[in-house]
Structure formats: C-alpha cells, structure tokens
C-alpha positions as CSV (number, residue, x, y, z in Angstrom):
1,M,72.5,136.0,39.6
2,S,70.8,133.4,41.5
3,K,68.2,133.3,44.1
4,K,69.4,131.2,47.3
5,L,67.7,130.5,50.9
6,L,70.6,131.0,52.9
7,M,71.1,131.1,56.6
8,G,73.1,134.2,57.6
9,N,76.2,132.4,57.8
10,E,75.8,130.6,54.7
11,A,75.2,134.1,52.9
12,I,78.6,135.6,54.3
13,A,80.3,132.6,52.6
14,F,79.0,133.2,49.6
15,G,79.8,136.8,49.9
16,A,83.3,135.7,50.4
17,I,83.5,133.5,47.5
18,R,81.9,136.1,45.5
19,A,84.4,138.4,46.5
20,G,87.3,136.4,45.5
21,V,88.8,135.4,48.7
22,N,91.8,133.1,48.7
23,V,92.5,131.7,52.2
24,V,90.3,130.8,54.8
25,T,91.1,129.9,58.1
26,G,89.6,129.2,61.2
27,Y,88.3,127.4,64.2
28,P,84.8,125.9,65.1
29,G,82.6,127.6,67.4
30,T,78.9,128.5,67.8
31,P,77.4,130.4,65.7
32,S,80.3,131.0,63.6
33,T,81.2,127.1,62.5
34,E,78.8,127.4,59.3
35,V,80.7,130.3,57.6
36,L,83.7,128.0,56.8
37,E,82.0,125.0,56.1
38,T,80.2,126.6,53.8
39,I,82.9,128.0,51.7
40,A,84.8,124.6,51.8
41,H,81.5,122.8,50.7
42,N,81.2,125.3,47.7
43,N,85.1,125.8,47.1
44,P,85.2,126.9,43.3
45,G,88.4,125.2,43.1
46,D,90.8,128.2,43.6
47,L,90.7,129.0,47.0
48,Y,92.3,127.2,50.5
49,V,90.2,126.3,53.5
50,E,91.6,124.9,56.8
51,W,90.2,124.5,59.8
52,S,93.2,125.7,62.0
53,V,94.5,124.2,65.4
54,N,93.7,126.9,67.1
55,E,92.3,130.8,66.6
56,K,95.9,132.3,66.7
57,S,97.4,129.9,64.4
58,A,94.6,130.7,62.2
59,M,94.4,134.2,62.3
60,E,98.6,134.3,61.9
61,I,98.2,132.0,59.0
62,A,95.6,134.6,57.3
63,A,97.7,137.4,58.1
64,G,100.7,135.8,56.2
65,A,98.5,135.1,53.1
66,A,97.2,139.0,53.2
67,Y,101.0,140.1,53.7
68,S,101.4,138.3,50.1
69,G,98.5,140.0,48.6
70,A,95.4,137.6,49.0
71,R,92.2,138.2,50.0
72,T,92.0,136.2,52.9
73,M,88.9,135.5,56.1
74,V,89.6,134.2,59.5
75,T,86.1,133.0,61.3
76,M,85.9,132.2,64.9
77,K,83.3,132.4,68.0
78,Q,83.6,135.7,70.5
79,V,85.5,133.8,73.1
80,G,88.0,132.5,70.2
81,L,88.8,136.0,69.9
82,N,90.7,136.1,72.8
83,V,92.9,133.6,72.0
84,A,94.2,135.4,68.4
85,A,94.0,138.6,70.5
86,D,98.0,138.5,70.8
87,P,98.6,138.8,67.0
88,L,95.2,140.9,66.3
89,M,96.9,143.6,68.3
90,T,100.2,144.0,66.6
91,L,98.4,143.2,63.2
92,A,96.3,146.3,63.8
93,Y,100.1,148.0,63.7
94,I,101.9,146.2,61.0
95,G,98.6,146.0,58.5
96,V,97.8,144.4,55.5
97,K,98.1,144.2,51.7
98,G,95.6,141.9,50.6
99,G,92.2,142.5,51.9
100,M,91.8,140.5,55.2
101,V,88.5,140.1,57.1
102,I,88.1,138.8,60.8
103,L,84.5,137.1,61.2
104,V,83.7,137.0,64.7
105,A,80.3,136.1,65.6
106,D,79.0,137.2,69.2
107,D,76.4,135.1,71.1
108,P,73.8,136.9,72.9
109,G,72.0,134.8,75.7
110,P,74.5,133.3,75.4
111,F,73.3,130.2,73.8
112,S,76.6,128.0,73.6
113,S,79.7,130.2,75.6
114,Q,81.3,131.0,78.5
115,T,80.4,134.7,78.0
116,E,78.8,137.6,76.3
117,Q,81.5,139.5,75.6
118,D,81.1,142.3,72.4
119,T,83.4,141.9,69.7
120,R,82.8,146.1,69.0
121,H,85.0,146.5,72.1
122,F,87.8,144.7,70.3
123,A,87.6,146.6,67.1
124,K,88.0,149.9,69.4
125,F,90.6,148.6,71.4
126,S,93.0,147.5,68.3
127,N,91.3,150.6,66.6
128,L,90.1,148.3,63.8
129,P,86.9,149.2,61.8
130,V,83.9,147.2,62.0
131,L,80.7,146.5,60.2
132,D,77.6,145.1,62.4
133,P,75.1,143.6,60.1
134,S,71.2,143.6,60.8
135,T,70.4,141.0,58.5
136,P,71.6,137.8,56.2
137,E,70.8,140.0,53.4
138,E,73.1,142.9,54.6
139,A,75.6,140.6,55.7
140,Y,76.0,139.6,52.4
141,E,76.5,142.7,51.2
142,M,79.0,143.5,54.5
143,V,81.5,141.2,54.0
144,Q,82.2,141.7,49.8
145,Y,82.7,145.6,51.1
146,A,84.7,144.6,54.1
147,F,87.7,143.2,51.4
148,E,87.4,146.7,49.4
149,L,88.1,148.5,52.7
150,S,90.5,146.4,54.0
151,E,92.3,147.1,50.8
152,L,91.8,150.5,51.0
153,V,92.9,151.3,54.4
154,K,95.3,148.3,54.4
155,L,94.2,147.2,57.9
156,P,92.0,144.0,59.0
157,V,88.2,144.6,58.6
158,F,86.0,142.9,61.5
159,L,82.4,141.7,60.5
160,R,80.3,141.0,63.6
161,P,77.2,139.0,62.9
162,T,75.0,137.5,66.2
163,T,73.9,134.6,66.5
164,R,70.1,135.7,65.0
165,V,71.8,137.1,62.0
166,C,74.1,134.1,61.6
167,H,71.2,131.3,62.2
168,A,68.4,133.1,60.3
169,C,67.3,132.5,56.8
170,A,66.6,134.9,53.9
171,T,66.1,134.8,50.3
172,I,69.1,136.1,49.0
173,D,70.1,137.4,45.0
174,V,73.7,135.6,44.9
175,D,76.1,137.0,42.1
176,D,77.4,133.5,40.9
177,G,80.8,135.6,39.4
178,R,83.6,135.6,41.3
179,I,86.2,138.6,41.6
180,S,89.3,137.6,40.0
181,N,92.8,138.2,42.7
182,K,95.2,136.9,42.1
183,P,97.9,137.2,44.8
184,E,101.3,139.7,44.1
185,G,103.4,137.4,46.3
186,F,105.1,138.3,49.2
187,V,107.6,141.5,48.9
188,K,110.2,141.8,51.7
189,D,110.1,144.9,53.2
190,L,111.0,146.3,56.6
191,N,107.7,147.3,57.7
192,W,106.5,143.4,57.8
193,V,108.4,143.2,61.2
194,I,107.4,145.2,64.1
195,F,110.1,147.0,66.2
196,P,109.1,149.4,69.0
197,N,109.8,152.3,66.6
198,L,107.9,151.2,64.0
199,S,105.0,150.4,66.2
200,Y,105.5,154.2,67.7
201,R,105.0,155.5,64.1
202,K,101.9,153.1,63.0
203,H,100.3,153.8,66.2
204,I,99.9,157.4,65.4
205,H,98.9,156.8,61.8
206,I,96.2,154.4,62.9
207,E,95.1,157.2,65.4
208,K,94.5,159.7,62.2
209,L,93.1,157.0,60.3
210,Q,90.1,156.7,62.2
211,D,88.7,160.3,61.4
212,E,89.2,159.0,57.6
213,L,87.1,155.6,58.2
214,S,84.3,158.1,60.1
215,D,84.0,160.0,56.5
216,I,84.3,156.8,54.6
217,F,81.4,155.5,56.7
218,S,79.4,158.2,56.5
219,K,78.7,158.1,53.1
220,L,77.7,154.1,53.2
221,K,74.1,152.8,52.7
222,F,75.0,150.6,55.6
223,N,74.4,153.6,57.9
224,Q,71.1,155.5,57.5
225,V,69.1,158.3,59.2
226,Y,65.4,158.9,58.2
227,G,62.1,159.9,60.1
228,K,61.4,162.7,62.1
229,G,60.6,164.1,65.7
230,R,62.4,165.5,68.5
231,L,62.9,162.0,69.7
232,G,65.2,159.2,67.9
233,V,66.2,156.0,68.1
234,A,69.7,154.6,67.5
235,V,70.4,151.1,66.5
236,S,72.9,148.7,65.6
237,G,72.8,145.0,64.5
238,V,69.9,142.4,64.5
239,A,68.2,144.9,66.9
240,Y,67.6,147.3,64.2
241,T,64.7,144.2,62.7
242,Y,62.8,144.6,66.0
243,V,63.2,148.2,66.3
244,T,61.6,148.6,62.3
245,E,58.8,146.3,63.0
246,A,58.2,148.3,66.4
247,V,58.1,151.6,65.1
248,E,55.3,150.7,62.4
249,K,53.2,148.9,64.5
250,L,53.3,151.9,66.8
251,K,53.1,154.3,64.2
252,A,55.6,156.3,66.0
253,D,56.9,159.6,64.8
254,I,60.6,159.4,65.4
255,K,63.8,159.6,64.2
256,V,65.9,156.5,63.4
257,F,69.7,156.0,62.8
258,K,70.8,153.1,61.7
259,A,74.5,152.5,62.5
260,G,76.0,149.5,60.4
261,T,79.5,150.5,61.1
262,P,79.3,151.5,64.7
263,Y,82.8,152.0,64.9
264,P,84.1,154.5,64.6
265,L,81.4,156.3,64.7
266,P,80.0,157.9,61.1
267,K,80.6,161.2,62.8
268,D,78.7,163.2,59.7
269,K,75.4,160.9,60.0
270,A,75.6,161.2,63.6
271,E,75.2,164.8,63.1
272,E,72.7,164.5,60.6
273,F,70.6,162.0,63.3
274,L,71.4,164.3,66.2
275,S,70.1,167.7,64.6
276,G,67.2,168.6,66.3
277,L,66.5,165.9,68.9
278,D,65.8,165.9,72.7
279,E,66.6,162.6,73.7
280,V,67.5,159.4,72.1
281,L,67.1,155.4,72.9
282,V,69.7,153.5,71.9
283,F,69.3,149.9,70.9
284,E,72.3,147.2,70.7
285,E,73.4,144.0,71.4
286,L,75.2,143.6,73.7
287,D,76.9,146.5,75.4
288,P,76.3,150.0,75.1
289,V,79.4,150.9,72.5
290,L,77.2,152.9,70.2
291,E,75.3,154.5,73.4
292,E,78.9,155.7,74.8
293,E,80.2,156.8,71.3
294,L,76.8,159.1,70.3
295,T,77.3,160.6,74.3
296,L,81.0,161.1,73.7
297,Y,79.9,163.2,70.7
298,C,77.4,165.0,72.3
299,A,79.6,166.0,75.1
300,A,82.7,167.0,72.6
301,N,80.3,168.9,70.1
302,K,78.2,170.7,73.2
303,K,74.9,169.1,71.9
304,N,72.5,169.1,74.7
305,V,70.8,165.7,73.4
306,N,70.0,163.2,76.5
307,I,71.2,159.7,75.4
308,L,69.7,156.8,77.2
309,G,70.1,153.0,76.7
310,K,72.1,150.6,78.9
311,K,74.0,153.1,80.9
312,T,71.1,154.7,82.2
313,H,69.4,151.2,82.8
314,H,66.8,151.8,80.0
315,L,67.7,148.8,78.3
316,P,69.3,145.8,80.0
317,C,72.8,145.4,80.3
318,A,73.2,141.3,79.0
319,G,71.2,138.9,77.4
320,E,69.1,138.8,73.8
321,Y,67.2,141.0,72.5
322,T,63.5,140.4,71.4
323,F,60.9,142.1,69.6
324,E,58.7,142.0,73.0
325,L,61.7,143.7,74.5
326,V,62.1,146.5,72.2
327,Y,58.3,147.2,71.3
328,S,57.6,147.7,75.2
329,A,60.9,150.2,75.6
330,L,60.0,151.6,72.6
331,A,56.5,152.6,73.5
332,K,57.8,153.6,77.1
333,F,60.0,156.0,75.4
334,I,57.6,157.3,73.1
335,G,55.0,157.7,75.9
336,V,52.7,155.2,74.1
337,E,50.0,153.1,76.8
338,I,50.1,149.7,75.3
339,A,47.0,147.9,75.3
340,E,46.4,145.2,78.1
341,G,46.0,142.4,75.6
342,E,49.3,143.4,74.2
343,K,51.2,143.8,77.7
344,A,50.8,139.4,78.1
345,E,53.8,137.9,77.4
346,I,54.8,135.2,75.5
347,P,54.5,132.0,77.4
348,A,57.9,130.4,78.2
349,L,58.6,127.6,76.4
350,P,59.7,123.8,78.4
351,T,63.3,124.4,79.2
352,R,65.5,121.1,78.3
353,A,68.5,120.5,80.0
354,P,71.5,120.1,77.7
355,V,72.6,116.2,78.7
356,L,75.5,114.1,77.6
357,C,74.3,112.1,74.8
358,A,72.8,108.6,75.5
359,G,76.0,106.1,74.6
360,C,78.6,108.8,75.0
361,P,81.7,107.3,75.7
362,H,82.2,110.7,78.0
363,R,79.7,109.2,80.4
364,A,81.7,106.0,80.9
365,S,84.6,107.8,81.4
366,F,83.5,110.0,83.9
367,Y,82.0,107.3,86.0
368,A,84.9,105.0,85.4
369,T,87.0,108.0,87.3
370,K,84.2,108.6,89.9
371,V,84.5,104.5,90.9
372,A,87.9,104.8,90.8
373,L,88.3,107.9,93.3
374,K,85.5,106.9,95.5
375,G,86.3,107.6,99.4
376,Q,89.4,109.9,98.1
377,K,89.4,113.6,98.6
378,A,89.4,114.8,94.7
379,V,88.8,118.0,92.4
380,F,87.7,117.3,89.0
381,S,88.9,120.1,86.6
382,G,86.9,120.1,83.5
383,D,87.2,122.1,79.9
384,I,85.2,123.0,76.9
385,G,83.5,120.7,74.8
386,C,80.8,118.2,75.3
387,Y,82.5,116.8,78.1
388,T,81.4,120.1,80.3
389,L,78.0,118.4,80.4
390,G,80.0,116.2,83.1
391,N,79.2,118.7,85.9
392,A,75.3,117.6,85.8
393,K,73.7,115.0,88.1
394,P,73.9,112.2,88.7
395,L,77.7,112.4,87.3
396,D,78.8,115.8,88.9
397,M,82.2,115.4,87.7
398,V,83.3,118.9,86.6
399,D,84.1,121.1,89.1
400,T,85.9,123.9,87.5
401,C,85.8,124.9,83.6
402,L,87.1,128.3,82.7
403,C,88.4,128.3,79.0
404,M,89.9,126.5,76.2
405,G,93.0,124.3,77.8
406,A,92.4,125.8,81.3
407,G,91.2,122.1,82.9
408,I,94.7,121.5,82.8
409,T,96.4,124.4,84.4
410,V,93.8,125.2,86.7
411,A,94.4,121.3,88.2
412,Q,97.8,122.5,88.9
413,G,96.6,125.8,90.5
414,I,94.5,123.8,92.7
415,H,97.3,121.1,93.5
416,R,99.5,123.8,94.9
417,T,97.0,124.9,97.8
418,Q,95.9,121.6,98.3
419,P,98.7,119.0,97.7
420,D,96.7,116.7,99.6
421,T,94.0,116.4,96.9
422,K,93.9,114.3,94.1
423,N,93.6,116.6,90.9
424,V,92.2,115.1,87.6
425,A,91.8,117.2,84.7
426,F,89.6,116.4,81.8
427,V,90.3,117.3,78.3
428,G,88.7,116.3,74.8
429,D,91.4,115.4,72.0
430,S,90.1,118.9,69.8
431,T,90.9,120.7,72.7
432,F,94.1,118.9,73.6
433,F,95.4,120.3,70.6
434,H,94.1,123.7,71.0
435,T,95.6,124.8,74.2
436,G,96.1,121.8,76.1
437,I,99.7,120.9,75.1
438,P,101.4,123.8,76.9
439,G,99.7,122.8,79.8
440,I,100.8,119.3,80.2
441,I,104.3,120.3,79.1
442,N,104.1,123.3,82.3
443,A,103.0,120.3,84.3
444,V,106.0,118.1,83.5
445,Y,108.4,121.4,83.5
446,N,107.1,121.8,87.2
447,N,106.7,118.3,88.3
448,T,103.2,118.7,89.3
449,D,101.5,115.4,90.2
450,I,97.9,115.4,88.5
451,T,96.6,113.2,86.5
452,V,95.0,114.3,83.0
453,I,92.4,112.3,81.2
454,I,92.2,112.8,77.4
455,L,89.0,112.4,76.1
456,D,89.6,111.1,72.3
457,N,86.3,110.6,70.4
458,S,87.8,111.4,67.0
459,T,85.8,114.6,66.4
460,T,85.3,118.1,67.4
461,A,82.1,117.1,68.6
462,M,80.6,120.2,70.2
463,T,80.5,122.3,67.3
464,G,79.5,119.9,64.8
465,H,82.1,117.3,64.3
466,Q,84.8,119.1,62.7
467,P,88.1,117.2,61.7
468,H,91.3,118.3,64.0
469,P,94.9,116.8,63.9
470,G,94.3,113.7,65.2
471,I,91.9,112.9,62.7
472,G,94.3,112.9,59.3
473,K,91.8,114.4,57.5
474,T,91.5,118.5,56.6
475,M,88.5,120.5,55.3
476,M,90.2,120.3,51.7
477,N,89.3,116.8,51.6
478,S,93.1,115.5,51.6
479,I,94.5,113.0,53.9
480,S,97.2,114.2,55.8
481,N,99.4,112.5,58.7
482,K,97.4,111.6,61.9
483,I,98.9,113.3,64.6
484,D,99.0,110.8,67.6
485,I,98.2,112.0,71.4
486,Y,99.8,109.1,73.0
487,S,103.1,110.3,71.1
488,V,103.0,113.7,71.7
489,V,102.3,113.3,75.4
490,K,105.5,110.9,75.4
491,A,107.5,113.8,73.7
492,C,106.2,116.2,76.3
493,G,108.0,114.1,79.0
494,V,104.8,112.4,80.9
495,G,106.1,109.4,83.1
496,H,103.2,107.6,83.6
497,I,100.7,107.2,79.9
498,T,98.2,104.3,79.4
499,K,95.1,104.3,76.8
500,G,92.3,102.0,76.6
501,N,88.4,102.0,75.9
502,P,86.2,103.8,78.8
503,L,83.4,101.5,77.4
504,D,85.6,98.5,78.8
505,F,84.7,99.7,82.3
506,K,86.7,97.6,85.2
507,N,90.1,97.8,82.8
508,A,89.3,101.6,82.8
509,V,88.9,101.9,86.3
510,E,92.2,100.3,86.9
511,L,93.9,102.4,84.2
512,I,92.7,105.7,86.6
513,K,93.2,104.3,89.7
514,Q,97.5,103.4,88.4
515,A,97.4,107.1,87.2
516,V,96.2,108.8,90.4
517,E,98.8,106.5,92.5
518,F,101.6,107.6,90.0
519,N,103.5,110.6,91.9
520,G,103.6,113.4,89.3
521,P,102.1,114.1,86.0
522,S,100.1,111.2,84.7
523,V,98.4,111.1,81.3
524,V,94.8,108.4,80.3
525,I,93.9,108.7,76.9
526,F,90.5,107.1,76.5
527,E,89.8,106.2,73.0
528,A,86.5,105.9,71.6
529,P,84.6,107.4,69.0
530,C,81.4,109.6,69.3
531,I,78.0,108.2,68.6
532,A,77.3,110.5,65.8
533,L,80.2,108.7,64.0
534,F,78.7,105.1,63.7
535,K,75.4,103.5,63.8
536,P,74.6,100.7,67.3
537,T,74.6,97.0,66.1
538,E,73.1,95.8,69.2
539,L,71.0,97.4,72.0
540,Y,70.0,96.7,75.4
541,E,66.8,96.2,77.5
542,V,65.7,95.9,81.0
543,N,64.5,92.2,82.0
544,E,62.4,90.4,84.5
545,N,65.4,90.7,87.2
546,C,64.5,94.3,87.9
547,K,63.9,95.2,91.1
548,N,63.0,98.7,90.1
549,C,65.8,100.3,92.5
550,K,66.4,102.9,89.9
551,R,70.4,102.9,90.7
552,C,71.1,103.1,86.6
553,I,68.7,106.1,86.5
554,N,70.6,107.7,89.7
555,T,73.7,106.6,89.0
556,I,75.0,107.4,85.4
557,G,71.9,109.8,84.0
558,C,71.5,108.2,80.5
559,P,68.7,109.8,78.4
560,A,67.8,106.2,77.2
561,I,67.1,104.9,80.6
562,S,63.6,106.2,82.1
563,I,60.6,105.7,84.1
564,M,57.8,104.4,81.9
565,D,54.4,103.4,83.6
566,G,55.9,102.9,86.9
567,E,58.9,100.8,85.4
568,V,62.6,101.1,84.3
569,K,62.8,101.2,80.5
570,I,65.4,101.5,77.9
571,E,64.4,103.6,74.9
572,P,65.4,101.4,72.2
573,S,65.4,104.5,69.5
574,L,67.8,106.2,71.9
575,C,70.2,103.5,73.2
576,Y,73.6,102.9,71.3
577,G,74.2,99.8,72.9
578,C,77.2,101.1,74.9
579,G,76.6,98.6,77.8
580,L,77.6,101.2,80.3
581,C,74.4,100.4,82.5
582,T,75.2,97.0,82.7
583,N,78.1,97.9,85.3
584,V,75.3,99.6,87.6
585,C,72.5,97.1,88.0
586,P,73.3,95.1,90.8
587,F,70.8,92.8,90.1
588,N,71.9,91.7,86.4
589,A,68.7,92.9,85.3
590,I,70.1,94.5,82.0
591,R,70.8,92.3,79.1
592,R,71.6,92.8,75.4
593,C,69.4,92.3,72.4
594,E,69.5,92.9,68.6
595,K,68.3,96.0,66.8
C-alpha cells in the first residue's frame, strides 16, 4: 500500500490495474484521455493497451477479449459513446464472460464537447448498470468493484465520471498488488451469436435482472442514507461533494441519499430515504435521471413525497454545478435566508477565446483556401479537432461542424441542394481514420463534386498528441506500419489527389485551385507537423517598412502578432517561424531573424 497524489483519471487507471485488467482500448477524448494513458505508462507488463481507430472498434475489441474471459476496459468521452452505440446495445443482450468496464467521461459545461449528454441515459437505454463516482477516491474503488459486478451479472458495467472527478486530485491509498486474472480463452457457444430468438430471450433476462441489480446496489457502501427530518436531498455524482459542504455550512437538519449507483435505482435504499419525508430536492449533473427514478418510485408505491429538481425548475437543466449554486438552492429549499455578504457572486474570470496556436499549419491551410476561393460562392464544412477553431474571425473558414467525420458528408448534402456552390470539407488526420474514410467512399460512389482537404499534422493534437494509424507508433511503444493517407484515398477511387505543405503558401493556393476546378471528388492532403512536435529554429520580426496597416493582424489572426505601444510587433516567445505572415504583408515589413 502506498499513498499517491492522483488525478481522478489516474486513480481510475490504478484501480483498473489493481483489479487485474488484461486489455484496455479506447479513443482519446477530453475528459477521459488520461485513463488509458496512465495505464499505458504504468503497464506492469502483462496487459495490452491500444488507442483504437474509433470508439466502435475499441468497444468491439474489448468485447471480444471479454468473451475470452479477460478483464477489459474501454475508455471514451460521452460523444464517443454515440459512435460505439451499435455494438453496445447488442452487447447488452449477448453479455460477457470476463469483467468488462465501459468508462465514459461526461463533460458538464460543456468544456470541450459538442454536447452535454448524460451517459446514464445510455445505461438505462441498454439496461446496463452504471456507477457514478463523486470523488477520485471513490472512482478508485468503484472501478475495481465494477469488474466484480460485471463478472457476477455477466454484463458490461458503466463507470461514469464527470469532468470534476476526472481532473480533480486527491491523495489515495493505492494497493500496489495486482489481482491475477488469466483468461480461459474463447469457448465456442451459440450464445455468442446474436439471432432474433436469442435476442428475445436475452431481453427478457436483462429486464428481470434489473431487480436483482437493485437489491445488490442497496447493499453497497456507495449508496448511503443519513440524517433526519421531513426534508430530504438526493444526490448523484460529484454534486455530492457540494451538498456535504452546503449541509455542513447551513447546519441543515436534513436527510441525505447519496446514490452512487443511480441506475438501476437501489430501491431498498430509496425506501429507507423516502420514509417520513414530505419533499426531496435532487442534485445531479446533467439530466434528471435520479429525479425521474425517484418520482416513478413514489408513484408506483403510492408515496406522497414531492420530488423537486430540474423538472420542476428548482435547479438549472444545463451546465455544470458549483458549490455556490448548490448552497443557494439548498438554503432556499430549507427556508434559510442567506446573509447579504454571502449572496455576492464570485466575479467572473476574464475569458480567453480559444484560438489556433501561433505557427499552427492549419492556419496556413485555411488562409490558402480562403485566397484560392476568393470571389467564389463556397461553403466550408468543418469537423472535430483543433481545426474547428478555424471558424473564428478573422479566418472565418468553418461554416458547419456536427460530429467526427461529418464534414465530408455534410458537404455532400449541401452540394445536392446547391450544385453551383463550391463545397470544401476539412478533416484532420486522426479524424480521417476515425470516421472520414466512409464519407470519401460515399462521395466517390455517388460522384459528388466536393473537395476534401485533409490536414495531416502527424498527431491527434486536440486531445494531447496521441498516436494514430498514420504515425506508425502504438500505445504499446511498438513500431507499426504507417497507414499512408494518400494510398488510402487513392484506393477509395478519388480521381484527383495532391499533397503539399500548407506553409509553402503559393503552391498550397495552386493545389486548392486545381482541386476545386476538378469535376468530381477531389482531395488535397496538407502535410505539416503540429508545432508541439518540434522547436522553432528561426523566428520573424517586424522591420522598419511597417506602415501599421494591421493587415497581418486582421487577416490571419496569429496570437504572436499584436499591437504593442501603438506598433505592430511579433512576440518572440510565441513565434514558431512558420512565415505565413510574410505572405500577408504588402510592404515586406516582416523578416526572418535568428532565434
């Protein structure tokens, strides 16, 4: 046993290692990414770890290993679960042999996601149990229990940490031992093959299993009832930490139900909690899952208890909870007037709009496209990655953004309604492998006149520079064959393919012009590494030719260029020497200098 200061995601990783996990797969996505990375960096040598090409693949690989008796874990963020939903729903019917944990990190806020969706709905939808940790310490314990529960009920189990649990830190007593788990291997059985008749029988089984799970959950330490009074508070997830502080500060005489397993509802604990209460206020991020479960329980058991929360507009329906929000709502609920001094809200911190990094090759790709299509009617479809930030002014080059890989197919839909418009889709290298390839095949198959610009910066940059199939390195630190993007696109049947460096500006503009003039699907591959992968050897500075026209600032929006003391300056600590600004200045006022 040793004490470690761990981030929540690290705690989950160490808990999984302690539990004897054999196979870990996933796709990077904030706030989940560090779980798999921590496991890889602390690999005791007997487990397999991989960044899969997408969440669907990761889910299926983990399932196959679990069929063979291995303990497996698959990691992703909440929107990644949408990609993995197809195998998930059937996997709930098929079941597993080895323990399988589906770690899905939700992002209330959201801080770095397209949606605020709540994974507990997926748990309910698929009839799979979900564990909802409130602290990093609890996450460490829950992930170990999740493997045990999965093997007990022969189903995958969700672990659903949210951003504040994933990225909070705590000192945790880590058991340095490791449970030995040697997979039996795959045993052939017709139950591994889903057919309608089997599906029907399995559906009946998992519906009946919900009551058994409810009984199991009612005995867990993760579910607690304490306190007294006619008023109650039910809470799930990280909101519990805010509630305990608020109850202590208010010295509230109130009954508390901590639901660490919100689905299926631990009914015996719910009965213990609701007994003798008049009203209940439910705190949970994001959706009213626990609130609805308690409301249904009261209705089914003829309990005259008023359940309040998001549905009754006593709490906000969106966004992340804070101590201040919980404290204020709880004080109002119990009828305590907050002193004037306590009502003052914390001043809002100054905001910093997200921007492409100084020197980012994506900025050059966007600007080259803008110049190449100047004066033409065009729509620019974006995708998920750093390059989504191309929507910001002054570039203003991302008109749509839906989900991973959708830029290519959205462009095709727009073309079908506006064939006179040039449709250009941007996609990153990791996203291309994730879900971009089917969209390109679809364009070729249906001969859709679009141009796809693949931004190959040799990494999965947005989530922390994880490897992908185009790099030739895996999370097991092995060297694999690089999957060449050009060859894949050519194999898809694209009629016009070129590649170049976007920082070779004049050539980049010409490549784009040729591509958009081609009748049919065309692809331009821009290859230039992310600036985080190298250090600049030369910089740029503004010289005496500067007329202070500010075109460099107003055209490309590089963070390294700004007005200082009334003059245009390039901040040397930010400059990465890409030289894009030299293609913008009409007065040759920017020159190269040594670092």
